[in-house]
PDB file with one MODEL, atoms N, CA, C and O in Angstrom:
MODEL        1
ATOM      1  N   MET A   1     -14.504  -8.751  10.166  1.00  0.00           N
ATOM      2  CA  MET A   1     -13.340  -8.992   9.334  1.00  0.00           C
ATOM      3  C   MET A   1     -12.348  -9.840  10.111  1.00  0.00           C
ATOM      4  O   MET A   1     -12.094  -9.570  11.285  1.00  0.00           O
ATOM      5  N   ALA A   2     -11.802 -10.825   9.499  1.00  0.00           N
ATOM      6  CA  ALA A   2     -10.833 -11.716  10.138  1.00  0.00           C
ATOM      7  C   ALA A   2      -9.480 -11.016  10.262  1.00  0.00           C
ATOM      8  O   ALA A   2      -9.089 -10.215   9.413  1.00  0.00           O
ATOM      9  N   TYR A   3      -8.801 -11.336  11.318  1.00  0.00           N
ATOM     10  CA  TYR A   3      -7.479 -10.769  11.579  1.00  0.00           C
ATOM     11  C   TYR A   3      -6.415 -11.739  11.078  1.00  0.00           C
ATOM     12  O   TYR A   3      -6.476 -12.934  11.367  1.00  0.00           O
ATOM     13  N   THR A   4      -5.448 -11.230  10.333  1.00  0.00           N
ATOM     14  CA  THR A   4      -4.342 -12.042   9.853  1.00  0.00           C
ATOM     15  C   THR A   4      -3.089 -11.632  10.616  1.00  0.00           C
ATOM     16  O   THR A   4      -2.705 -10.462  10.595  1.00  0.00           O
ATOM     17  N   LYS A   5      -2.460 -12.567  11.277  1.00  0.00           N
ATOM     18  CA  LYS A   5      -1.265 -12.277  12.054  1.00  0.00           C
ATOM     19  C   LYS A   5      -0.079 -12.009  11.133  1.00  0.00           C
ATOM     20  O   LYS A   5       0.138 -12.717  10.150  1.00  0.00           O
ATOM     21  N   ARG A   6       0.680 -10.972  11.473  1.00  0.00           N
ATOM     22  CA  ARG A   6       1.868 -10.634  10.702  1.00  0.00           C
ATOM     23  C   ARG A   6       2.926 -11.717  10.919  1.00  0.00           C
ATOM     24  O   ARG A   6       3.202 -12.108  12.053  1.00  0.00           O
ATOM     25  N   ARG A   7       3.512 -12.193   9.824  1.00  0.00           N
ATOM     26  CA  ARG A   7       4.482 -13.277   9.897  1.00  0.00           C
ATOM     27  C   ARG A   7       5.937 -12.820   9.772  1.00  0.00           C
ATOM     28  O   ARG A   7       6.846 -13.649   9.751  1.00  0.00           O
ATOM     29  N   TYR A   8       6.158 -11.524   9.689  1.00  0.00           N
ATOM     30  CA  TYR A   8       7.513 -10.983   9.528  1.00  0.00           C
ATOM     31  C   TYR A   8       7.689  -9.809  10.475  1.00  0.00           C
ATOM     32  O   TYR A   8       6.716  -9.162  10.862  1.00  0.00           O
ATOM     33  N   ASP A   9       8.942  -9.533  10.849  1.00  0.00           N
ATOM     34  CA  ASP A   9       9.172  -8.350  11.669  1.00  0.00           C
ATOM     35  C   ASP A   9       8.994  -7.108  10.795  1.00  0.00           C
ATOM     36  O   ASP A   9       8.930  -7.210   9.570  1.00  0.00           O
ATOM     37  N   LYS A  10       8.916  -5.946  11.423  1.00  0.00           N
ATOM     38  CA  LYS A  10       8.608  -4.701  10.709  1.00  0.00           C
ATOM     39  C   LYS A  10       9.592  -4.410   9.582  1.00  0.00           C
ATOM     40  O   LYS A  10       9.186  -4.004   8.493  1.00  0.00           O
ATOM     41  N   GLU A  11      10.863  -4.613   9.835  1.00  0.00           N
ATOM     42  CA  GLU A  11      11.880  -4.297   8.835  1.00  0.00           C
ATOM     43  C   GLU A  11      11.767  -5.207   7.613  1.00  0.00           C
ATOM     44  O   GLU A  11      11.863  -4.741   6.478  1.00  0.00           O
ATOM     45  N   GLU A  12      11.565  -6.495   7.844  1.00  0.00           N
ATOM     46  CA  GLU A  12      11.424  -7.448   6.738  1.00  0.00           C
ATOM     47  C   GLU A  12      10.124  -7.198   5.976  1.00  0.00           C
ATOM     48  O   GLU A  12      10.088  -7.290   4.749  1.00  0.00           O
ATOM     49  N   PHE A  13       9.067  -6.884   6.707  1.00  0.00           N
ATOM     50  CA  PHE A  13       7.780  -6.583   6.085  1.00  0.00           C
ATOM     51  C   PHE A  13       7.928  -5.394   5.136  1.00  0.00           C
ATOM     52  O   PHE A  13       7.481  -5.444   3.990  1.00  0.00           O
ATOM     53  N   ALA A  14       8.557  -4.333   5.621  1.00  0.00           N
ATOM     54  CA  ALA A  14       8.761  -3.126   4.810  1.00  0.00           C
ATOM     55  C   ALA A  14       9.681  -3.402   3.629  1.00  0.00           C
ATOM     56  O   ALA A  14       9.425  -2.924   2.524  1.00  0.00           O
ATOM     57  N   ARG A  15      10.740  -4.162   3.845  1.00  0.00           N
ATOM     58  CA  ARG A  15      11.674  -4.472   2.760  1.00  0.00           C
ATOM     59  C   ARG A  15      10.958  -5.223   1.650  1.00  0.00           C
ATOM     60  O   ARG A  15      11.093  -4.883   0.475  1.00  0.00           O
ATOM     61  N   ARG A  16      10.193  -6.250   2.024  1.00  0.00           N
ATOM     62  CA  ARG A  16       9.463  -7.038   1.025  1.00  0.00           C
ATOM     63  C   ARG A  16       8.417  -6.194   0.313  1.00  0.00           C
ATOM     64  O   ARG A  16       8.268  -6.282  -0.906  1.00  0.00           O
ATOM     65  N   GLY A  17       7.690  -5.374   1.071  1.00  0.00           N
ATOM     66  CA  GLY A  17       6.653  -4.532   0.474  1.00  0.00           C
ATOM     67  C   GLY A  17       7.217  -3.536  -0.510  1.00  0.00           C
ATOM     68  O   GLY A  17       6.692  -3.384  -1.613  1.00  0.00           O
ATOM     69  N   ASP A  18       8.293  -2.850  -0.120  1.00  0.00           N
ATOM     70  CA  ASP A  18       8.932  -1.887  -1.021  1.00  0.00           C
ATOM     71  C   ASP A  18       9.478  -2.573  -2.269  1.00  0.00           C
ATOM     72  O   ASP A  18       9.361  -2.049  -3.376  1.00  0.00           O
ATOM     73  N   HIS A  19      10.071  -3.740  -2.083  1.00  0.00           N
ATOM     74  CA  HIS A  19      10.631  -4.484  -3.218  1.00  0.00           C
ATOM     75  C   HIS A  19       9.523  -4.879  -4.203  1.00  0.00           C
ATOM     76  O   HIS A  19       9.671  -4.696  -5.412  1.00  0.00           O
ATOM     77  N   ARG A  20       8.422  -5.417  -3.689  1.00  0.00           N
ATOM     78  CA  ARG A  20       7.304  -5.809  -4.557  1.00  0.00           C
ATOM     79  C   ARG A  20       6.748  -4.596  -5.299  1.00  0.00           C
ATOM     80  O   ARG A  20       6.452  -4.673  -6.492  1.00  0.00           O
ATOM     81  N   PHE A  21       6.605  -3.468  -4.581  1.00  0.00           N
ATOM     82  CA  PHE A  21       6.065  -2.278  -5.222  1.00  0.00           C
ATOM     83  C   PHE A  21       6.971  -1.802  -6.352  1.00  0.00           C
ATOM     84  O   PHE A  21       6.509  -1.576  -7.471  1.00  0.00           O
ATOM     85  N   GLU A  22       8.243  -1.651  -6.063  1.00  0.00           N
ATOM     86  CA  GLU A  22       9.173  -1.109  -7.065  1.00  0.00           C
ATOM     87  C   GLU A  22       9.354  -2.029  -8.271  1.00  0.00           C
ATOM     88  O   GLU A  22       9.456  -1.550  -9.400  1.00  0.00           O
ATOM     89  N   ASN A  23       9.394  -3.331  -8.047  1.00  0.00           N
ATOM     90  CA  ASN A  23       9.718  -4.266  -9.126  1.00  0.00           C
ATOM     91  C   ASN A  23       8.520  -4.878  -9.843  1.00  0.00           C
ATOM     92  O   ASN A  23       8.634  -5.281 -11.001  1.00  0.00           O
ATOM     93  N   GLU A  24       7.381  -4.952  -9.176  1.00  0.00           N
ATOM     94  CA  GLU A  24       6.237  -5.636  -9.780  1.00  0.00           C
ATOM     95  C   GLU A  24       5.026  -4.738 -10.009  1.00  0.00           C
ATOM     96  O   GLU A  24       4.307  -4.902 -10.995  1.00  0.00           O
ATOM     97  N   VAL A  25       4.799  -3.790  -9.105  1.00  0.00           N
ATOM     98  CA  VAL A  25       3.612  -2.947  -9.222  1.00  0.00           C
ATOM     99  C   VAL A  25       3.903  -1.689 -10.037  1.00  0.00           C
ATOM    100  O   VAL A  25       3.182  -1.396 -10.990  1.00  0.00           O
ATOM    101  N   ARG A  26       4.942  -0.946  -9.680  1.00  0.00           N
ATOM    102  CA  ARG A  26       5.238   0.327 -10.346  1.00  0.00           C
ATOM    103  C   ARG A  26       5.297   0.199 -11.865  1.00  0.00           C
ATOM    104  O   ARG A  26       4.760   1.069 -12.550  1.00  0.00           O
ATOM    105  N   PRO A  27       5.926  -0.845 -12.435  1.00  0.00           N
ATOM    106  CA  PRO A  27       5.975  -0.935 -13.901  1.00  0.00           C
ATOM    107  C   PRO A  27       4.592  -1.057 -14.562  1.00  0.00           C
ATOM    108  O   PRO A  27       4.469  -0.813 -15.762  1.00  0.00           O
ATOM    109  N   GLN A  28       3.572  -1.422 -13.814  1.00  0.00           N
ATOM    110  CA  GLN A  28       2.239  -1.609 -14.384  1.00  0.00           C
ATOM    111  C   GLN A  28       1.304  -0.418 -14.140  1.00  0.00           C
ATOM    112  O   GLN A  28       0.147  -0.445 -14.559  1.00  0.00           O
ATOM    113  N   LEU A  29       1.796   0.616 -13.470  1.00  0.00           N
ATOM    114  CA  LEU A  29       0.949   1.757 -13.141  1.00  0.00           C
ATOM    115  C   LEU A  29       0.671   2.630 -14.358  1.00  0.00           C
ATOM    116  O   LEU A  29       1.466   2.712 -15.294  1.00  0.00           O
ATOM    117  N   LYS A  30      -0.498   3.281 -14.308  1.00  0.00           N
ATOM    118  CA  LYS A  30      -0.907   4.220 -15.346  1.00  0.00           C
ATOM    119  C   LYS A  30      -0.934   5.618 -14.727  1.00  0.00           C
ATOM    120  O   LYS A  30      -0.923   5.758 -13.505  1.00  0.00           O
ATOM    121  N   ALA A  31      -0.969   6.629 -15.554  1.00  0.00           N
ATOM    122  CA  ALA A  31      -0.968   8.013 -15.067  1.00  0.00           C
ATOM    123  C   ALA A  31      -2.151   8.289 -14.143  1.00  0.00           C
ATOM    124  O   ALA A  31      -2.007   9.033 -13.173  1.00  0.00           O
ATOM    125  N   ASP A  32      -3.314   7.707 -14.423  1.00  0.00           N
ATOM    126  CA  ASP A  32      -4.484   7.982 -13.589  1.00  0.00           C
ATOM    127  C   ASP A  32      -4.482   7.216 -12.266  1.00  0.00           C
ATOM    128  O   ASP A  32      -5.432   7.333 -11.493  1.00  0.00           O
ATOM    129  N   ASP A  33      -3.438   6.438 -11.991  1.00  0.00           N
ATOM    130  CA  ASP A  33      -3.310   5.746 -10.703  1.00  0.00           C
ATOM    131  C   ASP A  33      -2.721   6.655  -9.628  1.00  0.00           C
ATOM    132  O   ASP A  33      -2.734   6.300  -8.449  1.00  0.00           O
ATOM    133  N   GLU A  34      -2.210   7.814 -10.013  1.00  0.00           N
ATOM    134  CA  GLU A  34      -1.610   8.755  -9.072  1.00  0.00           C
ATOM    135  C   GLU A  34      -2.604   9.090  -7.964  1.00  0.00           C
ATOM    136  O   GLU A  34      -3.745   9.460  -8.238  1.00  0.00           O
ATOM    137  N   GLY A  35      -2.167   8.959  -6.712  1.00  0.00           N
ATOM    138  CA  GLY A  35      -3.002   9.269  -5.558  1.00  0.00           C
ATOM    139  C   GLY A  35      -3.846   8.104  -5.063  1.00  0.00           C
ATOM    140  O   GLY A  35      -4.420   8.182  -3.977  1.00  0.00           O
ATOM    141  N   LYS A  36      -3.931   7.039  -5.829  1.00  0.00           N
ATOM    142  CA  LYS A  36      -4.679   5.861  -5.410  1.00  0.00           C
ATOM    143  C   LYS A  36      -3.831   5.027  -4.456  1.00  0.00           C
ATOM    144  O   LYS A  36      -2.649   5.305  -4.254  1.00  0.00           O
ATOM    145  N   PHE A  37      -4.446   4.005  -3.876  1.00  0.00           N
ATOM    146  CA  PHE A  37      -3.761   3.109  -2.955  1.00  0.00           C
ATOM    147  C   PHE A  37      -3.469   1.780  -3.639  1.00  0.00           C
ATOM    148  O   PHE A  37      -4.291   1.263  -4.396  1.00  0.00           O
ATOM    149  N   ALA A  38      -2.303   1.241  -3.365  1.00  0.00           N
ATOM    150  CA  ALA A  38      -1.941  -0.097  -3.820  1.00  0.00           C
ATOM    151  C   ALA A  38      -1.838  -0.978  -2.587  1.00  0.00           C
ATOM    152  O   ALA A  38      -1.034  -0.716  -1.692  1.00  0.00           O
ATOM    153  N   ALA A  39      -2.652  -2.020  -2.542  1.00  0.00           N
ATOM    154  CA  ALA A  39      -2.587  -3.028  -1.484  1.00  0.00           C
ATOM    155  C   ALA A  39      -1.850  -4.214  -2.082  1.00  0.00           C
ATOM    156  O   ALA A  39      -2.308  -4.803  -3.061  1.00  0.00           O
ATOM    157  N   ILE A  40      -0.711  -4.568  -1.499  1.00  0.00           N
ATOM    158  CA  ILE A  40       0.170  -5.588  -2.071  1.00  0.00           C
ATOM    159  C   ILE A  40       0.378  -6.717  -1.077  1.00  0.00           C
ATOM    160  O   ILE A  40       0.702  -6.472   0.085  1.00  0.00           O
ATOM    161  N   ASP A  41       0.194  -7.949  -1.523  1.00  0.00           N
ATOM    162  CA  ASP A  41       0.533  -9.104  -0.690  1.00  0.00           C
ATOM    163  C   ASP A  41       2.028  -9.329  -0.851  1.00  0.00           C
ATOM    164  O   ASP A  41       2.499  -9.633  -1.947  1.00  0.00           O
ATOM    165  N   ILE A  42       2.778  -9.180   0.244  1.00  0.00           N
ATOM    166  CA  ILE A  42       4.241  -9.260   0.154  1.00  0.00           C
ATOM    167  C   ILE A  42       4.745 -10.666  -0.126  1.00  0.00           C
ATOM    168  O   ILE A  42       5.911 -10.843  -0.480  1.00  0.00           O
ATOM    169  N   GLU A  43       3.894 -11.662   0.024  1.00  0.00           N
ATOM    170  CA  GLU A  43       4.325 -13.035  -0.238  1.00  0.00           C
ATOM    171  C   GLU A  43       4.073 -13.456  -1.683  1.00  0.00           C
ATOM    172  O   GLU A  43       4.962 -14.013  -2.328  1.00  0.00           O
ATOM    173  N   SER A  44       2.881 -13.199  -2.192  1.00  0.00           N
ATOM    174  CA  SER A  44       2.540 -13.663  -3.544  1.00  0.00           C
ATOM    175  C   SER A  44       2.790 -12.621  -4.620  1.00  0.00           C
ATOM    176  O   SER A  44       2.957 -12.962  -5.791  1.00  0.00           O
ATOM    177  N   GLY A  45       2.818 -11.350  -4.231  1.00  0.00           N
ATOM    178  CA  GLY A  45       2.952 -10.279  -5.214  1.00  0.00           C
ATOM    179  C   GLY A  45       1.619  -9.829  -5.782  1.00  0.00           C
ATOM    180  O   GLY A  45       1.578  -8.891  -6.578  1.00  0.00           O
ATOM    181  N   ALA A  46       0.521 -10.478  -5.390  1.00  0.00           N
ATOM    182  CA  ALA A  46      -0.805 -10.048  -5.845  1.00  0.00           C
ATOM    183  C   ALA A  46      -1.058  -8.643  -5.316  1.00  0.00           C
ATOM    184  O   ALA A  46      -0.620  -8.296  -4.219  1.00  0.00           O
ATOM    185  N   PHE A  47      -1.771  -7.834  -6.106  1.00  0.00           N
ATOM    186  CA  PHE A  47      -2.064  -6.483  -5.650  1.00  0.00           C
ATOM    187  C   PHE A  47      -3.372  -5.984  -6.242  1.00  0.00           C
ATOM    188  O   PHE A  47      -3.861  -6.500  -7.247  1.00  0.00           O
ATOM    189  N   GLU A  48      -3.924  -4.967  -5.593  1.00  0.00           N
ATOM    190  CA  GLU A  48      -5.125  -4.283  -6.048  1.00  0.00           C
ATOM    191  C   GLU A  48      -4.885  -2.791  -5.925  1.00  0.00           C
ATOM    192  O   GLU A  48      -4.237  -2.342  -4.980  1.00  0.00           O
ATOM    193  N   ILE A  49      -5.393  -2.026  -6.861  1.00  0.00           N
ATOM    194  CA  ILE A  49      -5.270  -0.577  -6.847  1.00  0.00           C
ATOM    195  C   ILE A  49      -6.668   0.018  -6.834  1.00  0.00           C
ATOM    196  O   ILE A  49      -7.498  -0.294  -7.688  1.00  0.00           O
ATOM    197  N   GLU A  50      -6.916   0.874  -5.861  1.00  0.00           N
ATOM    198  CA  GLU A  50      -8.227   1.513  -5.693  1.00  0.00           C
ATOM    199  C   GLU A  50      -8.039   2.910  -5.119  1.00  0.00           C
ATOM    200  O   GLU A  50      -7.024   3.196  -4.485  1.00  0.00           O
ATOM    201  N   ALA A  51      -9.019   3.776  -5.342  1.00  0.00           N
ATOM    202  CA  ALA A  51      -9.009   5.108  -4.742  1.00  0.00           C
ATOM    203  C   ALA A  51      -9.272   5.033  -3.237  1.00  0.00           C
ATOM    204  O   ALA A  51      -8.844   5.908  -2.485  1.00  0.00           O
ATOM    205  N   ASP A  52      -9.972   3.993  -2.803  1.00  0.00           N
ATOM    206  CA  ASP A  52     -10.286   3.793  -1.389  1.00  0.00           C
ATOM    207  C   ASP A  52      -9.405   2.669  -0.841  1.00  0.00           C
ATOM    208  O   ASP A  52      -9.401   1.564  -1.382  1.00  0.00           O
ATOM    209  N   GLU A  53      -8.664   2.948   0.223  1.00  0.00           N
ATOM    210  CA  GLU A  53      -7.720   1.953   0.739  1.00  0.00           C
ATOM    211  C   GLU A  53      -8.400   0.701   1.281  1.00  0.00           C
ATOM    212  O   GLU A  53      -7.877  -0.402   1.121  1.00  0.00           O
ATOM    213  N   LEU A  54      -9.551   0.854   1.914  1.00  0.00           N
ATOM    214  CA  LEU A  54     -10.254  -0.324   2.430  1.00  0.00           C
ATOM    215  C   LEU A  54     -10.774  -1.195   1.295  1.00  0.00           C
ATOM    216  O   LEU A  54     -10.745  -2.422   1.389  1.00  0.00           O
ATOM    217  N   GLU A  55     -11.247  -0.573   0.233  1.00  0.00           N
ATOM    218  CA  GLU A  55     -11.704  -1.329  -0.928  1.00  0.00           C
ATOM    219  C   GLU A  55     -10.542  -2.109  -1.550  1.00  0.00           C
ATOM    220  O   GLU A  55     -10.713  -3.257  -1.960  1.00  0.00           O
ATOM    221  N   ALA A  56      -9.364  -1.486  -1.621  1.00  0.00           N
ATOM    222  CA  ALA A  56      -8.186  -2.180  -2.157  1.00  0.00           C
ATOM    223  C   ALA A  56      -7.859  -3.402  -1.298  1.00  0.00           C
ATOM    224  O   ALA A  56      -7.582  -4.477  -1.831  1.00  0.00           O
ATOM    225  N   CYS A  57      -7.889  -3.243   0.021  1.00  0.00           N
ATOM    226  CA  CYS A  57      -7.607  -4.360   0.927  1.00  0.00           C
ATOM    227  C   CYS A  57      -8.674  -5.448   0.824  1.00  0.00           C
ATOM    228  O   CYS A  57      -8.349  -6.635   0.788  1.00  0.00           O
ATOM    229  N   ASP A  58      -9.933  -5.052   0.778  1.00  0.00           N
ATOM    230  CA  ASP A  58     -11.015  -6.030   0.679  1.00  0.00           C
ATOM    231  C   ASP A  58     -10.912  -6.845  -0.607  1.00  0.00           C
ATOM    232  O   ASP A  58     -11.082  -8.064  -0.588  1.00  0.00           O
ATOM    233  N   ARG A  59     -10.637  -6.182  -1.710  1.00  0.00           N
ATOM    234  CA  ARG A  59     -10.515  -6.903  -2.981  1.00  0.00           C
ATOM    235  C   ARG A  59      -9.319  -7.851  -2.966  1.00  0.00           C
ATOM    236  O   ARG A  59      -9.398  -8.959  -3.496  1.00  0.00           O
ATOM    237  N   LEU A  60      -8.209  -7.416  -2.359  1.00  0.00           N
ATOM    238  CA  LEU A  60      -7.032  -8.287  -2.282  1.00  0.00           C
ATOM    239  C   LEU A  60      -7.322  -9.484  -1.380  1.00  0.00           C
ATOM    240  O   LEU A  60      -6.969 -10.614  -1.718  1.00  0.00           O
ATOM    241  N   ARG A  61      -7.960  -9.247  -0.239  1.00  0.00           N
ATOM    242  CA  ARG A  61      -8.282 -10.357   0.674  1.00  0.00           C
ATOM    243  C   ARG A  61      -9.278 -11.336   0.064  1.00  0.00           C
ATOM    244  O   ARG A  61      -9.268 -12.519   0.406  1.00  0.00           O
ATOM    245  N   ALA A  62     -10.129 -10.864  -0.826  1.00  0.00           N
ATOM    246  CA  ALA A  62     -11.056 -11.770  -1.511  1.00  0.00           C
ATOM    247  C   ALA A  62     -10.286 -12.751  -2.391  1.00  0.00           C
ATOM    248  O   ALA A  62     -10.703 -13.897  -2.559  1.00  0.00           O
ATOM    249  N   ARG A  63      -9.168 -12.303  -2.950  1.00  0.00           N
ATOM    250  CA  ARG A  63      -8.337 -13.153  -3.803  1.00  0.00           C
ATOM    251  C   ARG A  63      -7.326 -13.955  -3.005  1.00  0.00           C
ATOM    252  O   ARG A  63      -7.057 -15.115  -3.316  1.00  0.00           O
ATOM    253  N   VAL A  64      -6.757 -13.321  -1.956  1.00  0.00           N
ATOM    254  CA  VAL A  64      -5.705 -13.954  -1.144  1.00  0.00           C
ATOM    255  C   VAL A  64      -6.110 -13.773   0.326  1.00  0.00           C
ATOM    256  O   VAL A  64      -5.705 -12.797   0.959  1.00  0.00           O
ATOM    257  N   PRO A  65      -6.898 -14.694   0.870  1.00  0.00           N
ATOM    258  CA  PRO A  65      -7.447 -14.518   2.228  1.00  0.00           C
ATOM    259  C   PRO A  65      -6.416 -14.280   3.330  1.00  0.00           C
ATOM    260  O   PRO A  65      -6.694 -13.529   4.265  1.00  0.00           O
ATOM    261  N   ALA A  66      -5.263 -14.880   3.252  1.00  0.00           N
ATOM    262  CA  ALA A  66      -4.248 -14.708   4.297  1.00  0.00           C
ATOM    263  C   ALA A  66      -3.152 -13.726   3.868  1.00  0.00           C
ATOM    264  O   ALA A  66      -2.004 -13.847   4.296  1.00  0.00           O
ATOM    265  N   ALA A  67      -3.507 -12.767   3.032  1.00  0.00           N
ATOM    266  CA  ALA A  67      -2.527 -11.813   2.494  1.00  0.00           C
ATOM    267  C   ALA A  67      -1.819 -11.044   3.603  1.00  0.00           C
ATOM    268  O   ALA A  67      -2.425 -10.655   4.601  1.00  0.00           O
ATOM    269  N   GLN A  68      -0.538 -10.838   3.403  1.00  0.00           N
ATOM    270  CA  GLN A  68       0.278  -9.979   4.255  1.00  0.00           C
ATOM    271  C   GLN A  68       0.350  -8.647   3.501  1.00  0.00           C
ATOM    272  O   GLN A  68       1.188  -8.475   2.616  1.00  0.00           O
ATOM    273  N   ILE A  69      -0.531  -7.710   3.856  1.00  0.00           N
ATOM    274  CA  ILE A  69      -0.747  -6.523   3.027  1.00  0.00           C
ATOM    275  C   ILE A  69       0.170  -5.368   3.382  1.00  0.00           C
ATOM    276  O   ILE A  69       0.266  -4.947   4.534  1.00  0.00           O
ATOM    277  N   TRP A  70       0.842  -4.872   2.348  1.00  0.00           N
ATOM    278  CA  TRP A  70       1.659  -3.662   2.410  1.00  0.00           C
ATOM    279  C   TRP A  70       0.911  -2.605   1.611  1.00  0.00           C
ATOM    280  O   TRP A  70       0.575  -2.827   0.448  1.00  0.00           O
ATOM    281  N   MET A  71       0.647  -1.448   2.232  1.00  0.00           N
ATOM    282  CA  MET A  71      -0.088  -0.369   1.575  1.00  0.00           C
ATOM    283  C   MET A  71       0.855   0.715   1.093  1.00  0.00           C
ATOM    284  O   MET A  71       1.798   1.098   1.784  1.00  0.00           O
ATOM    285  N   VAL A  72       0.581   1.200  -0.103  1.00  0.00           N
ATOM    286  CA  VAL A  72       1.355   2.297  -0.679  1.00  0.00           C
ATOM    287  C   VAL A  72       0.359   3.283  -1.286  1.00  0.00           C
ATOM    288  O   VAL A  72      -0.593   2.875  -1.952  1.00  0.00           O
ATOM    289  N   ARG A  73       0.576   4.568  -1.059  1.00  0.00           N
ATOM    290  CA  ARG A  73      -0.179   5.583  -1.800  1.00  0.00           C
ATOM    291  C   ARG A  73       0.676   5.957  -2.994  1.00  0.00           C
ATOM    292  O   ARG A  73       1.792   6.453  -2.839  1.00  0.00           O
ATOM    293  N   ILE A  74       0.159   5.722  -4.164  1.00  0.00           N
ATOM    294  CA  ILE A  74       0.918   5.907  -5.389  1.00  0.00           C
ATOM    295  C   ILE A  74       1.238   7.386  -5.580  1.00  0.00           C
ATOM    296  O   ILE A  74       0.349   8.238  -5.567  1.00  0.00           O
ATOM    297  N   GLY A  75       2.513   7.669  -5.757  1.00  0.00           N
ATOM    298  CA  GLY A  75       2.982   9.032  -5.961  1.00  0.00           C
ATOM    299  C   GLY A  75       3.290   9.787  -4.688  1.00  0.00           C
ATOM    300  O   GLY A  75       3.626  10.970  -4.746  1.00  0.00           O
ATOM    301  N   ALA A  76       3.186   9.135  -3.528  1.00  0.00           N
ATOM    302  CA  ALA A  76       3.458   9.797  -2.248  1.00  0.00           C
ATOM    303  C   ALA A  76       4.480   8.981  -1.458  1.00  0.00           C
ATOM    304  O   ALA A  76       4.698   7.800  -1.730  1.00  0.00           O
ATOM    305  N   HIS A  77       5.094   9.627  -0.485  1.00  0.00           N
ATOM    306  CA  HIS A  77       6.065   8.949   0.374  1.00  0.00           C
ATOM    307  C   HIS A  77       5.413   8.371   1.619  1.00  0.00           C
ATOM    308  O   HIS A  77       6.089   7.796   2.472  1.00  0.00           O
ATOM    309  N   TYR A  78       4.096   8.525   1.721  1.00  0.00           N
ATOM    310  CA  TYR A  78       3.378   8.078   2.905  1.00  0.00           C
ATOM    311  C   TYR A  78       1.960   7.682   2.511  1.00  0.00           C
ATOM    312  O   TYR A  78       1.463   8.093   1.463  1.00  0.00           O
ATOM    313  N   VAL A  79       1.316   6.888   3.347  1.00  0.00           N
ATOM    314  CA  VAL A  79      -0.080   6.530   3.109  1.00  0.00           C
ATOM    315  C   VAL A  79      -0.963   7.598   3.749  1.00  0.00           C
ATOM    316  O   VAL A  79      -1.890   8.102   3.116  1.00  0.00           O
ATOM    317  N   HIS A  80      -0.671   7.942   5.011  1.00  0.00           N
ATOM    318  CA  HIS A  80      -1.392   8.994   5.733  1.00  0.00           C
ATOM    319  C   HIS A  80      -0.373   9.905   6.370  1.00  0.00           C
ATOM    320  O   HIS A  80       0.732   9.481   6.711  1.00  0.00           O
ATOM    321  N   ARG A  81      -0.744  11.143   6.527  1.00  0.00           N
ATOM    322  CA  ARG A  81       0.132  12.113   7.146  1.00  0.00           C
ATOM    323  C   ARG A  81      -0.511  12.570   8.445  1.00  0.00           C
ATOM    324  O   ARG A  81      -1.695  12.908   8.470  1.00  0.00           O
ATOM    325  N   PHE A  82       0.250  12.582   9.505  1.00  0.00           N
ATOM    326  CA  PHE A  82      -0.254  12.980  10.821  1.00  0.00           C
ATOM    327  C   PHE A  82       0.289  14.357  11.174  1.00  0.00           C
ATOM    328  O   PHE A  82       1.435  14.674  10.856  1.00  0.00           O
ATOM    329  N   GLY A  83      -0.512  15.161  11.818  1.00  0.00           N
ATOM    330  CA  GLY A  83      -0.073  16.460  12.261  1.00  0.00           C
ATOM    331  C   GLY A  83      -0.301  17.525  11.209  1.00  0.00           C
ATOM    332  O   GLY A  83      -0.612  17.239  10.053  1.00  0.00           O
ATOM    333  N   GLY A  84      -0.138  18.740  11.640  1.00  0.00           N
ATOM    334  CA  GLY A  84      -0.316  19.865  10.734  1.00  0.00           C
ATOM    335  C   GLY A  84       0.953  20.200  10.000  1.00  0.00           C
ATOM    336  O   GLY A  84       1.994  19.565  10.170  1.00  0.00           O
ATOM    337  N   ARG A  85       0.834  21.204   9.188  1.00  0.00           N
ATOM    338  CA  ARG A  85       2.018  21.690   8.501  1.00  0.00           C
ATOM    339  C   ARG A  85       1.904  23.197   8.424  1.00  0.00           C
ATOM    340  O   ARG A  85       0.808  23.758   8.420  1.00  0.00           O
ATOM    341  N   GLU A  86       3.033  23.826   8.366  1.00  0.00           N
ATOM    342  CA  GLU A  86       3.033  25.279   8.291  1.00  0.00           C
ATOM    343  C   GLU A  86       2.708  25.728   6.881  1.00  0.00           C
ATOM    344  O   GLU A  86       3.111  25.104   5.899  1.00  0.00           O
ATOM    345  N   ARG A  87       1.976  26.816   6.801  1.00  0.00           N
ATOM    346  CA  ARG A  87       1.702  27.406   5.499  1.00  0.00           C
ATOM    347  C   ARG A  87       2.833  28.356   5.172  1.00  0.00           C
ATOM    348  O   ARG A  87       3.346  29.061   6.042  1.00  0.00           O
ATOM    349  N   ARG A  88       3.207  28.366   3.933  1.00  0.00           N
ATOM    350  CA  ARG A  88       4.233  29.331   3.514  1.00  0.00           C
ATOM    351  C   ARG A  88       3.650  30.736   3.565  1.00  0.00           C
ATOM    352  O   ARG A  88       2.527  30.975   3.123  1.00  0.00           O
ATOM    353  N   GLY A  89       4.417  31.638   4.100  1.00  0.00           N
ATOM    354  CA  GLY A  89       3.981  33.018   4.182  1.00  0.00           C
ATOM    355  C   GLY A  89       3.070  33.314   5.351  1.00  0.00           C
ATOM    356  O   GLY A  89       2.684  34.468   5.542  1.00  0.00           O
ATOM    357  N   ALA A  90       2.711  32.320   6.140  1.00  0.00           N
ATOM    358  CA  ALA A  90       1.855  32.550   7.313  1.00  0.00           C
ATOM    359  C   ALA A  90       2.681  33.100   8.458  1.00  0.00           C
ATOM    360  O   ALA A  90       3.829  32.694   8.632  1.00  0.00           O
ATOM    361  N   PRO A  91       2.132  34.012   9.243  1.00  0.00           N
ATOM    362  CA  PRO A  91       2.896  34.595  10.378  1.00  0.00           C
ATOM    363  C   PRO A  91       3.142  33.602  11.477  1.00  0.00           C
ATOM    364  O   PRO A  91       3.764  33.937  12.485  1.00  0.00           O
TER     365      PRO A  91
ENDMDL
END
């Protein structure tokens, strides 16, 4: 797989990605998209939605080879969660 160099700093990348998601992708989502991944090119606004994040990226790169991809898990505040969590009621 070819590597695409990031052309924006982290803050600008995140700002553009969040903006594209909220204004262009979210209005087109369906109820069954919950939990899927959205791979969004922050420059063109092109996006792909798939249950598998790599498949979403591969399909987007097939359309936009130099895509600057921002990943979102639809309906979540994160793409992946690291670490454990406490169970309620556990000692």
